[in-house]
C-alpha positions, 0 to 999 in steps of 0.5 A: 326526499319525500316532503312528508318523511319523518325527521331523524333524531340527529336533525331534530337535535340539530334544530333544537340546539340551533334554537337553544342558542338564540333562546339564550339571547332572547331569555337574556333580553326578556328576563335581565335587560330591563334590570340591567338598564335600571340598576346598572345603567341607571335609566328610568324604568318608564324611559326604558320600557317606552324605548323597548315597547316602541322598538317592538313595533318596529321589530314586528314590522321587520318580521313581515320583511323577514318573512318576505325575505325567507319566502324569496330566498333561493339557495342550494341549502333551502329557504330557511337554513342559510339565515341561521348561519348568516346571522351569527356574526351580526348577532354576536356584535350587536348583543355585546353592544346592547349590554355595554352602554357607555358610562359618562354620557348624558341620560339622553345619549344613553336612551338613544344608544339603547334605542339603536342597539336594542333595535339592532338585536331585536328588529334585525338579528333576532327577527331574521333568526326567529322567523327563519328558524320557525319556518325551518320547522315547517320546511324540514317535513310535512309530517305532523309528528316530526313537527311536534317532536321538533317543538318538543325537543326545542322546548326541552333544551330551552328549559335546560338553557333556562335553568343554566341561565337562571343559575349563572347570570346574577352569580357571574355578574356578582362574582366578577363585580366583587359581590355586587351583581350590578356592575358593568364589569360583571355584566360584560363578562357574563355577556361575553360568555353567552354570546360565545355559547350562542355562536356554537349552538346556532351553527347546529341549526345550519349544519345538522338540518335538511329542508325536505319541503322543497320549492319545486314541491311547493309549486306542485301543491298549488290548489286545484281551484287555481288550475283553470284560471290560466295564470297560476302564480308561482310562490315568488309572485305572492306579494306581502299584501296578498300573503296577509290576506291569505293569512287573515282568511286562515281561521286557525292561524287567526285563532292561534295568533290571538291565543299567543298574543295573550300568552306572550303578554303573560310571559312578558309581564312575568319575565320582566317582573321576576327579578324585581319580585324577588328583590323588592317583594321577597327581599333577596334578588337571589330568590330569583334563581330557585323560583326560576329553576323550579319553574324550569324543572316543572316545565322539563318534566311536563315536556317529557310527558307531553312528548308521549301525550302528543301521540295519543291526544289532540294538540288543542286539548294538551294546550288548554290543559297546560294553560290551566296549569299556568293560570293556577300557578299565576294566581297562587302568590296572591294567597301567600308569600311562603317560599314553599308555596311560591316554589309550588306556584313556580312548578305549576307555571312551569308544568303549564309552560312546558306542556304548551311549548311542546305543541305550540310550534307544531300548531302554528305550522299546521295552521299555515299548512291549512292555509296553503290547502285552502288558498293554493299558495304557500306563505310559510315565511310570511305566516311565521313572520306575521304571527311574530309581528302580532306577538311582538305588538302584544309584548310591546303593549305589555312592556310599555305598561310594565314601565309605566306601572313601575314609574307610577308606583314610584320605582327607583332602581337606586333605592334598596327599599321601594315605596308601597306603590312600587311594591303594588305595581310589581305584584300586579305585574307578577300575579294579576296581569299574567293570570288574566292574560292566561284566562283570555288565551284559554278562551281563544284556544277553545275555538281551535279544532284543526286537529280533527281535520289535519290528516285530510288536509295534509293528504290532499296536499300530498296528492297535489304533489303527486305523492299519494293517490287522490284522497276523498276531498275535504269539504271546502265549505270549512272555513 
């Protein structure tokens, strides 16, 4: 199989369905877990946010370990695919336990239980799944358009999953809980349904994908600058610190990571404040459903359009355009809380999110490919893992800030009406913090200009693999 072959539609669909399964778990954690802990379990927002924030640091460190494991996985199925199937059972068990905090124990024991189960899901299960699935996009093909389509279809199915989630989670918990959306019985029923869905979808990521960029082909692609030193290193000889050094000197990977730190910071603040904003600012928690669904509909429409735009436009241009839409939508609720206006705000944010999410996965893999061309060493797993670590560090800060802002404002999950300070904190988390973060991400992305160089970079790598005639060299002075 040629490593630059176009990926067939069946495999793109399998890749996206596998990602959709894990995205259900990720969305449950990012949008509903804090609400479960504060309004069902009864733990303070600051305590939970601190646990979640500190855990994200461990989670980020585990990304580096996961990347090392992926880079050193040798199996007949490839480097990435095996982890999609291996992690299904551990994820089912740990996710159920995370949403089943025992009643009747002290607050201290509840916090300890939350720390352990949250770490099991995020630090171990989601890390191995996420790093291997992101790297799988790079291993399925070197073809830039196929990578973009993988990300685009994954985004489309992720949006559909978001609509399903927004429309069912609180409805299930309320129906099973006898009209009360915050009972343990209701949340247990809901999580049993979703871990079953995850298990089915995740299997597609293994059974319906192929890794075309094989280990032997990566070895052939060592940079020519290393050929004369008499001690060319194999991929498995690239250690963690060396891999990190390669990534730090890959300017496009660095620019991409900085951009995504702000994007993930924005998503953390929005995702965790959505339910609180609907319940305590708008006065009805079920406003969360239409607000979320308008966001998802906007993202879905944008994703379909973006799949066609990617053929004609640079990824950087598409990404910045999407971020501008998100920024406009983020600030709109500061003008009015009229529901029509807020629905329009959600559509704007959704359009921007849909546009960006179609191109961002491919941009990450392109930046790692550039680093391979520049250094002569393949760090696919570590490139995805280190990127994930940086994002989680940003999300960690955002989570801790969210909890302490709520606590400082006097938030109390047992109160039907929150004090003015808590309302101000929720508004800041829903409007101002996301908007400022997006503006900073636009500034960072403006320095990304890899699109105009990528064809030559990819052509030289193919030539090193012996797949094409030797192309005109790209200037190595480009940093």
